[in-house]
N, C-alpha and C positions, 0 to 999 in steps of 0.2 A: 251608603254607596248610591242607593236611588236618588238622593239629594244632589249627589255630586254628576251622577250620569244622566244627562238630560236627552232622551231619546224622542224625537218628533213623533207626533201621532199616526202620521202616514208611515214612517219606517216601523214603529212599533206594531202597528196592525198588520203590516206586511210580514213581519218576523213571526208574529203570532200564528198567521194563516200558512206558514211555511213558503211563501212567494220569495222571489228572487230580489236580492238587495244587494247593491254594489256600493262599497265605501268610497269616498273621494277625499284626498287630502286638501288643504286650504292654503299651503304655501304658495301655491299657483297663482292665488288671488292677490296675496299679500307680499310676495317677494319674486314671483316668477316673470310678472309681466307689469306695464304701466296700465293705468285706467285711460280709456274705458276697455282696452284689449283683455284684460284680466277677467272682466265681469262677463264680457261677451263669450270669452272661452269657456269660462265656469259653466254658464247657462247652456252653451251649445254642447258640452260634455254631458250634463244632465239630460238634455233632449235627446241625445243619442241613446242614452241609457233607457230613457222612457219609451222612445220609438221601437226599441227591442223588446218592450213588454217587462222590464225590471224597474225596480225603485231605487233612485240614486241617494246616497246618503253622505252629503259633504259634511266634514267633521272640523270643529274649531273650538276654542276655549273662550269663554266670554265671562267676564266677572267671576273667574275661577270655577265655572261650571264645564263639563265636558260635554259638548253638544253634538248629536249625532242627527243630521238631518236639517237643512235649511230652506226657507222660503226664497223665492226669486227676489222678493224686497230685501231680505235679509243679506243675500249675497251682493246685491248692488250696494246695500250701505257699507258692508264690508270693504268692497273694491275702492269705494271713494275716500274711506277712511283707513286704508291698508297700512299708514305708517305708525297707527297706534298698536299694531299687533307685533309681539315678538315672536320670532321664529322658534319653534318649540320642538325638540326632540325629546326621547326618553327621559335624559337628565333634568329637563326644565320643567316638566310637568308639576311636579311637587311645587316647586317654587311659585309658579303661576297661580296653582290652586291656593296655597297659603296666603299669597298677597292679593287674592280675587282680582287678578289682572286679565290680560287679553292675550291671546296666543294663537298663531296659525300652527297647523300641524305638518311635520315632516313625513317622510315614508315611516320611519320608526314609530313616532308617537301615533300616526294615523293606524297602524297595525295594531298597536297596543289597545287603543280605544275600540277599533272595529272588533277586535277579539273580546273585548269587555261586553260590547253590545250583541255578540252571538252572530257577527257578519264575517262570512269566509272568504269573499273575493273583494279585492281592492284594487282599483285602476289608478294608475299614475303615469306621467310621461317617462322619466326614467329614474332609476334609483341612483343613490349616491355610492361611493365606492372608494377604492385606494386611490388618493391623489398620486399625481406624478411626483416624484422626489420623496415618495412616503418613507424609504428606506432611511432619510435624513430627518424628515419630520414628524414622522409617525401619523401624517394625517389620513386616518381611515374612517368612513363615515359609520355612524351608529346603524345605519340602515341595515348594515352587512351582519351586524351582531344580532339585531331584531330578527332577521331573517333566520338567524340559526337558533331561536328561542322562542317565536310566537307562531302558532298554526293559523296562518293567514295565506291564502293564494294571492300573489302580486302580479298583476298583468302590466307589462311595460314594454318599452321599445329598447330595451337593454340599459346599461350604464350610461350616464352622461359622457359623451365623447371627450369632454376635457379631461377625464380622469385616465388612469393606468389600467386598460382593460385587461391585460393578462394578469396582473396582480390580483385584480378584482375577482376574476375567476378562480384563481388560485385561493382567495380567501374564502369564496363561497364553498368551495369543494372543503376546505377544512371545517366550515361550520355545518357540513352535511345536507346543504340546499340544493335540491334539484333545479339545475338550469334547464328549463324545457323550451326548445324552439317551437312556436306555433307554426305549423306548416312550413317549417324550414330547420335543417340542421344547423344552421350557422347563427352566431350570436350577433344580433343586430349591433349597429354602431350608433344608435340614437338619431342622429340626423339622416344616416345613410342605412340601407338594409343590412351591410355585411361588414363586419370587422375583421374578416379574414380568420376568425377562430370558431371553434365549434361549440355547440350547447353539449351538455352531458346526455340529453336524449330529446326526443321530439315528438309531438302529437300531431295528428292530421285533421282533427276536429274539435268541437266544443265538447262533443261527447266523450271522446277519449281523454280530454283535459279534466272533466268531471269524475270520469272514473279513477284517474290518478290521483285526484284531490280525496276522493272517498277512501282509497286505498291507503293513503299516507295518514290521513285524519281520524278516519273511523275504524278501519281494519287494524292497522298497525299502531294506531294511536299516538304517533310521533308528535313532537312539541315543535319542531322547526318548520318553517314557512316553505312555500314553492314558489319559484320564479318562471313565470310564463312570459317568453320573450317574443314579441310580435314585431315583425319588420316594418319600418314605415313604408307604405305604398310606392312602388318605384316612381310614379310619375308625380309624386309630392315630396320626393327626397330631396335633399339639398347636393350641390356639387361637392363631393367629398374633398378635392384637392383645395377648393376655395375655403372650405370650413377648417380644414387642416391649418392652414396658412393663418386663418384668423385666429385660431386657438393658440398657435404658436406665439403669435404678436401679443394676445391679451396676457398670456403667461408671463412673457418678458415685462409687460406693464404691470402686471400683478407683483412680480418681485422687486421692481423699481419704487412701486408705491408702498411696499411693505404691507399688502393686504393680507390677512390670515384669519383663521378660524372660521366663524360662521359665515364671515362677508367673503369667503373665496367663491363659492359657487355662484351667488347672485352677481358679484363682479365679472366672473368669467363669461357668464350667459350674456349678461348686458352687453359687455365689449364685443363678444363674437358676433351678436346681432347688429351691433352698430357697424362694425368692420365690413359685414357680409351685405350691408345695406338692407337689412330685414329678411334676408333669404332664410337664416336659421330660425327666425321667429315663426315664418310662414310654415316650414317645416315641422316645428314644434307643435303649432296648434292642429296641423293634420294628423301627426301621429298620436296625440292625445285623443282626439275625437275617434281615430281608428281603434285605439286601445279601448276606449269605452264601449265600442260596439261588441268588440271581442269579449270583453269582460261581462258584459250583459248576457252575451250568448251562453258563455260557461256557467254563470250563475243560475240562468234558467235551466240549463241541464242538470245542474247539481240539484235542484229541487224536484225533479222527475223522481218518482218511485221506482 
Protein backbone atom coordinates (compact mmCIF):
# COMPACT_ATOMS: atom_id res chain seq x y z
CA UNK A 1 0.00 0.00 0.00
CA UNK A 2 2.93 2.33 0.67
CA UNK A 3 3.97 1.97 -2.98
CA UNK A 4 0.41 2.58 -4.17
CA UNK A 5 -0.37 5.63 -1.99
CA UNK A 6 2.08 8.47 -2.63
CA UNK A 7 1.69 11.37 -0.19
CA UNK A 8 3.73 14.49 -0.94
CA UNK A 9 6.43 15.44 1.54
CA UNK A 10 4.60 18.64 2.51
CA UNK A 11 1.32 16.83 3.23
CA UNK A 12 3.06 13.92 5.00
CA UNK A 13 4.98 16.26 7.30
CA UNK A 14 1.83 18.24 8.09
CA UNK A 15 -0.07 15.07 9.00
CA UNK A 16 2.79 13.78 11.16
CA UNK A 17 2.93 17.10 13.04
CA UNK A 18 -0.84 17.17 13.54
CA UNK A 19 -1.30 20.23 11.32
CA UNK A 20 -4.43 21.04 9.35
CA UNK A 21 -4.69 19.39 5.92
CA UNK A 22 -7.59 19.79 3.47
CA UNK A 23 -8.19 17.29 0.66
CA UNK A 24 -9.25 18.51 -2.80
CA UNK A 25 -10.65 16.61 -5.78
CA UNK A 26 -9.14 16.72 -9.26
CA UNK A 27 -12.16 16.36 -11.56
CA UNK A 28 -12.57 20.13 -11.23
CA UNK A 29 -9.29 20.36 -13.19
CA UNK A 30 -9.97 17.68 -15.78
CA UNK A 31 -13.75 17.68 -16.25
CA UNK A 32 -15.27 20.71 -14.54
CA UNK A 33 -13.71 23.61 -16.44
CA UNK A 34 -11.74 24.45 -19.56
CA UNK A 35 -8.07 25.45 -19.60
CA UNK A 36 -6.77 27.84 -18.23
CA UNK A 37 -9.78 28.48 -15.94
CA UNK A 38 -9.39 24.98 -14.49
CA UNK A 39 -5.79 25.61 -13.42
CA UNK A 40 -6.48 29.13 -12.17
CA UNK A 41 -9.38 27.85 -10.06
CA UNK A 42 -7.44 24.88 -8.65
CA UNK A 43 -4.48 27.07 -7.70
CA UNK A 44 -6.82 29.73 -6.31
CA UNK A 45 -8.53 27.17 -4.07
CA UNK A 46 -5.15 25.93 -2.81
CA UNK A 47 -4.13 29.54 -2.14
CA UNK A 48 -7.30 30.17 -0.08
CA UNK A 49 -6.45 27.14 2.08
CA UNK A 50 -2.82 28.22 2.56
CA UNK A 51 -3.86 31.77 3.43
CA UNK A 52 -5.92 30.35 6.30
CA UNK A 53 -2.93 28.40 7.59
CA UNK A 54 -3.79 24.89 6.37
CA UNK A 55 -2.13 22.64 3.77
CA UNK A 56 -4.00 21.71 0.56
CA UNK A 57 -3.82 18.14 -0.71
CA UNK A 58 -5.14 17.79 -4.26
CA UNK A 59 -5.72 14.10 -5.07
CA UNK A 60 -5.25 12.39 -8.44
CA UNK A 61 -4.11 9.08 -9.97
CA UNK A 62 -1.07 9.02 -12.26
CA UNK A 63 0.41 5.83 -13.73
CA UNK A 64 -1.75 3.84 -11.33
CA UNK A 65 -0.40 5.63 -8.25
CA UNK A 66 -2.80 7.34 -5.82
CA UNK A 67 -1.24 10.75 -5.28
CA UNK A 68 -2.07 13.08 -2.38
CA UNK A 69 -0.65 16.57 -2.72
CA UNK A 70 0.57 18.23 -5.93
CA UNK A 71 2.92 21.06 -6.86
CA UNK A 72 1.81 24.13 -8.79
CA UNK A 73 3.71 22.87 -11.82
CA UNK A 74 1.98 19.49 -11.66
CA UNK A 75 -1.48 21.11 -11.49
CA UNK A 76 -0.58 23.24 -14.52
CA UNK A 77 0.55 20.15 -16.44
CA UNK A 78 -2.62 18.22 -15.52
CA UNK A 79 -4.80 21.16 -16.58
CA UNK A 80 -3.13 21.36 -19.98
CA UNK A 81 -3.42 17.60 -20.56
CA UNK A 82 -6.80 17.09 -18.90
CA UNK A 83 -8.20 14.91 -21.69
CA UNK A 84 -5.85 12.04 -20.83
CA UNK A 85 -7.47 11.63 -17.41
CA UNK A 86 -10.41 9.31 -16.85
CA UNK A 87 -13.07 10.49 -14.41
CA UNK A 88 -12.77 8.05 -11.49
CA UNK A 89 -15.27 7.13 -8.82
CA UNK A 90 -14.92 4.20 -6.37
CA UNK A 91 -15.71 1.56 -9.03
CA UNK A 92 -12.96 2.83 -11.37
CA UNK A 93 -9.95 2.95 -9.04
CA UNK A 94 -9.00 -0.73 -9.25
CA UNK A 95 -9.08 -0.60 -13.06
CA UNK A 96 -6.92 2.53 -13.19
CA UNK A 97 -4.41 1.01 -10.76
CA UNK A 98 -4.27 -2.31 -12.62
CA UNK A 99 -3.77 -0.58 -15.97
CA UNK A 100 -1.35 1.99 -14.51
CA UNK A 101 -3.60 4.67 -15.96
CA UNK A 102 -4.42 8.30 -15.35
CA UNK A 103 -7.54 9.22 -13.39
CA UNK A 104 -9.01 12.32 -11.78
CA UNK A 105 -11.03 11.79 -8.61
CA UNK A 106 -14.70 12.49 -8.02
CA UNK A 107 -16.12 13.22 -4.56
CA UNK A 108 -16.43 9.49 -3.83
CA UNK A 109 -12.91 8.58 -4.92
CA UNK A 110 -11.41 11.62 -3.19
CA UNK A 111 -13.14 10.67 0.07
CA UNK A 112 -11.75 7.13 -0.20
CA UNK A 113 -8.17 8.23 -0.80
CA UNK A 114 -8.32 11.06 1.75
CA UNK A 115 -9.43 8.52 4.35
CA UNK A 116 -6.55 6.21 3.38
CA UNK A 117 -4.15 9.13 3.90
CA UNK A 118 -5.66 10.11 7.25
CA UNK A 119 -7.21 13.39 6.08
CA UNK A 120 -10.55 14.19 7.74
CA UNK A 121 -11.67 17.33 5.87
CA UNK A 122 -12.35 17.52 2.13
CA UNK A 123 -13.51 20.58 0.18
CA UNK A 124 -15.45 20.43 -3.07
CA UNK A 125 -17.88 22.59 -5.03
CA UNK A 126 -21.00 20.45 -4.92
CA UNK A 127 -21.66 16.76 -4.40
CA UNK A 128 -23.34 14.44 -6.85
CA UNK A 129 -26.78 13.15 -5.97
CA UNK A 130 -30.02 11.69 -7.24
CA UNK A 131 -30.57 12.76 -10.84
CA UNK A 132 -33.92 14.03 -12.06
CA UNK A 133 -35.96 11.13 -13.36
CA UNK A 134 -33.99 8.65 -11.24
CA UNK A 135 -37.22 6.76 -10.53
CA UNK A 136 -36.92 5.62 -14.17
CA UNK A 137 -33.15 5.62 -14.75
CA UNK A 138 -31.86 4.73 -11.25
CA UNK A 139 -29.15 7.37 -11.85
CA UNK A 140 -27.81 8.01 -8.34
CA UNK A 141 -24.30 9.27 -7.72
CA UNK A 142 -21.81 7.05 -5.89
CA UNK A 143 -20.96 10.18 -3.86
CA UNK A 144 -24.04 9.55 -1.72
CA UNK A 145 -23.10 5.94 -1.03
CA UNK A 146 -19.55 6.99 -0.16
CA UNK A 147 -20.87 9.54 2.30
CA UNK A 148 -22.71 6.68 3.97
CA UNK A 149 -19.58 4.57 4.51
CA UNK A 150 -16.45 6.75 4.69
CA UNK A 151 -15.58 8.93 7.73
CA UNK A 152 -14.60 12.18 6.03
CA UNK A 153 -16.18 15.62 6.54
CA UNK A 154 -17.15 17.07 3.15
CA UNK A 155 -17.48 20.85 2.82
CA UNK A 156 -19.61 21.86 -0.17
CA UNK A 157 -22.25 24.26 -1.46
CA UNK A 158 -24.90 21.55 -1.45
CA UNK A 159 -25.70 19.21 -4.32
CA UNK A 160 -25.37 20.40 -7.90
CA UNK A 161 -28.56 22.20 -8.86
CA UNK A 162 -28.99 20.03 -11.97
CA UNK A 163 -30.05 17.24 -9.56
CA UNK A 164 -33.24 16.27 -7.77
CA UNK A 165 -32.50 17.96 -4.44
CA UNK A 166 -35.42 16.54 -2.38
CA UNK A 167 -34.59 12.96 -3.40
CA UNK A 168 -30.89 13.60 -2.74
CA UNK A 169 -31.66 14.70 0.82
CA UNK A 170 -33.90 11.68 1.35
CA UNK A 171 -31.09 9.38 0.19
CA UNK A 172 -28.60 11.04 2.54
CA UNK A 173 -31.05 10.54 5.42
CA UNK A 174 -31.28 6.84 4.56
CA UNK A 175 -27.47 6.64 4.62
CA UNK A 176 -27.41 8.27 8.07
CA UNK A 177 -25.39 11.24 6.85
CA UNK A 178 -25.72 14.47 8.89
CA UNK A 179 -26.51 17.32 6.49
CA UNK A 180 -25.17 20.31 8.36
CA UNK A 181 -25.88 23.90 7.39
CA UNK A 182 -22.88 26.16 8.00
CA UNK A 183 -24.28 29.36 9.54
CA UNK A 184 -27.64 28.53 7.94
CA UNK A 185 -30.57 26.17 8.47
CA UNK A 186 -31.29 26.02 4.74
CA UNK A 187 -29.83 23.56 2.26
CA UNK A 188 -27.95 25.55 -0.43
CA UNK A 189 -28.81 25.15 -4.09
CA UNK A 190 -25.22 25.26 -5.36
CA UNK A 191 -25.42 28.39 -7.55
CA UNK A 192 -27.84 30.05 -5.10
CA UNK A 193 -27.87 30.13 -1.26
CA UNK A 194 -31.25 28.50 -0.59
CA UNK A 195 -33.02 25.53 -2.17
CA UNK A 196 -36.11 26.03 -0.04
CA UNK A 197 -35.29 22.86 1.90
CA UNK A 198 -33.81 22.47 5.38
CA UNK A 199 -30.60 20.80 6.53
CA UNK A 200 -30.89 18.16 9.26
CA UNK A 201 -28.94 20.43 11.63
CA UNK A 202 -26.63 23.46 11.59
CA UNK A 203 -23.51 24.96 13.17
CA UNK A 204 -22.61 28.60 13.66
CA UNK A 205 -18.81 28.39 13.62
CA UNK A 206 -15.81 26.32 12.57
CA UNK A 207 -15.34 25.37 16.22
CA UNK A 208 -18.86 23.93 16.43
CA UNK A 209 -18.19 22.09 13.17
CA UNK A 210 -14.99 20.56 14.55
CA UNK A 211 -16.79 19.46 17.72
CA UNK A 212 -19.43 17.71 15.62
CA UNK A 213 -16.71 15.93 13.62
CA UNK A 214 -14.95 14.78 16.80
CA UNK A 215 -18.25 13.54 18.27
CA UNK A 216 -19.04 11.50 15.16
CA UNK A 217 -15.59 10.13 14.29
CA UNK A 218 -13.72 10.01 17.62
CA UNK A 219 -16.40 9.48 20.27
CA UNK A 220 -19.10 7.51 18.44
CA UNK A 221 -16.58 6.12 15.94
CA UNK A 222 -19.19 6.13 13.18
CA UNK A 223 -17.98 5.19 9.73
CA UNK A 224 -20.21 7.45 7.64
CA UNK A 225 -19.28 10.96 6.52
CA UNK A 226 -20.61 14.39 7.39
CA UNK A 227 -21.84 16.93 4.84
CA UNK A 228 -21.22 20.59 5.70
CA UNK A 229 -23.24 22.87 3.43
CA UNK A 230 -21.95 26.40 2.87
CA UNK A 231 -24.18 28.84 0.96
CA UNK A 232 -22.53 30.75 -1.87
CA UNK A 233 -22.15 34.41 -0.76
CA UNK A 234 -25.24 36.35 -1.81
CA UNK A 235 -23.25 38.92 -3.80
CA UNK A 236 -21.66 36.13 -5.83
CA UNK A 237 -24.74 33.96 -6.35
CA UNK A 238 -26.26 33.42 -9.77
CA UNK A 239 -29.79 34.52 -10.67
CA UNK A 240 -31.88 31.52 -9.62
CA UNK A 241 -34.55 31.91 -12.30
CA UNK A 242 -32.01 32.26 -15.12
CA UNK A 243 -30.08 29.23 -13.90
CA UNK A 244 -33.24 27.13 -13.58
CA UNK A 245 -34.30 28.00 -17.12
CA UNK A 246 -30.83 27.07 -18.34
CA UNK A 247 -30.96 23.75 -16.48
CA UNK A 248 -34.34 22.91 -18.00
CA UNK A 249 -33.03 23.63 -21.50
CA UNK A 250 -29.83 21.65 -20.90
CA UNK A 251 -31.81 18.67 -19.60
CA UNK A 252 -33.96 18.68 -22.74
CA UNK A 253 -30.86 18.79 -24.95
CA UNK A 254 -29.32 15.97 -22.92
CA UNK A 255 -32.33 13.74 -23.58
CA UNK A 256 -32.38 14.66 -27.28
CA UNK A 257 -28.67 13.81 -27.62
CA UNK A 258 -29.00 10.66 -25.50
CA UNK A 259 -26.21 11.71 -23.11
CA UNK A 260 -25.92 9.28 -20.19
CA UNK A 261 -23.67 7.81 -17.51
CA UNK A 262 -20.55 9.66 -16.45
CA UNK A 263 -21.05 12.19 -19.27
CA UNK A 264 -24.27 13.62 -17.78
CA UNK A 265 -22.85 16.00 -15.17
CA UNK A 266 -20.03 17.47 -17.32
CA UNK A 267 -22.49 17.95 -20.21
CA UNK A 268 -25.11 19.70 -18.07
CA UNK A 269 -22.66 21.97 -16.26
CA UNK A 270 -21.03 22.99 -19.53
CA UNK A 271 -24.34 23.72 -21.24
CA UNK A 272 -25.73 25.64 -18.26
CA UNK A 273 -22.61 27.80 -18.29
CA UNK A 274 -22.94 28.40 -22.04
CA UNK A 275 -26.65 29.24 -21.81
CA UNK A 276 -26.11 31.64 -18.88
CA UNK A 277 -23.23 33.31 -20.73
CA UNK A 278 -20.71 32.38 -18.06
CA UNK A 279 -22.83 33.39 -15.06
CA UNK A 280 -22.92 29.90 -13.58
CA UNK A 281 -19.15 29.43 -14.02
CA UNK A 282 -18.36 32.65 -12.14
CA UNK A 283 -20.65 31.59 -9.33
CA UNK A 284 -19.08 28.12 -9.36
CA UNK A 285 -15.57 29.54 -8.89
CA UNK A 286 -16.74 31.89 -6.14
CA UNK A 287 -18.46 29.16 -4.15
CA UNK A 288 -15.52 26.75 -4.38
CA UNK A 289 -13.12 29.40 -3.07
CA UNK A 290 -15.56 30.23 -0.29
CA UNK A 291 -15.85 26.54 0.61
CA UNK A 292 -12.05 26.33 0.73
CA UNK A 293 -11.85 29.11 3.31
CA UNK A 294 -14.49 27.45 5.48
CA UNK A 295 -12.93 23.99 5.09
CA UNK A 296 -9.51 25.29 6.12
CA UNK A 297 -10.97 26.97 9.21
CA UNK A 298 -12.72 23.72 10.21
CA UNK A 299 -9.54 21.67 9.63
CA UNK A 300 -7.54 24.07 11.80
CA UNK A 301 -10.09 23.90 14.61
CA UNK A 302 -10.04 20.10 14.33
CA UNK A 303 -6.30 20.13 15.12
CA UNK A 304 -6.74 22.13 18.32
CA UNK A 305 -6.27 20.09 21.48
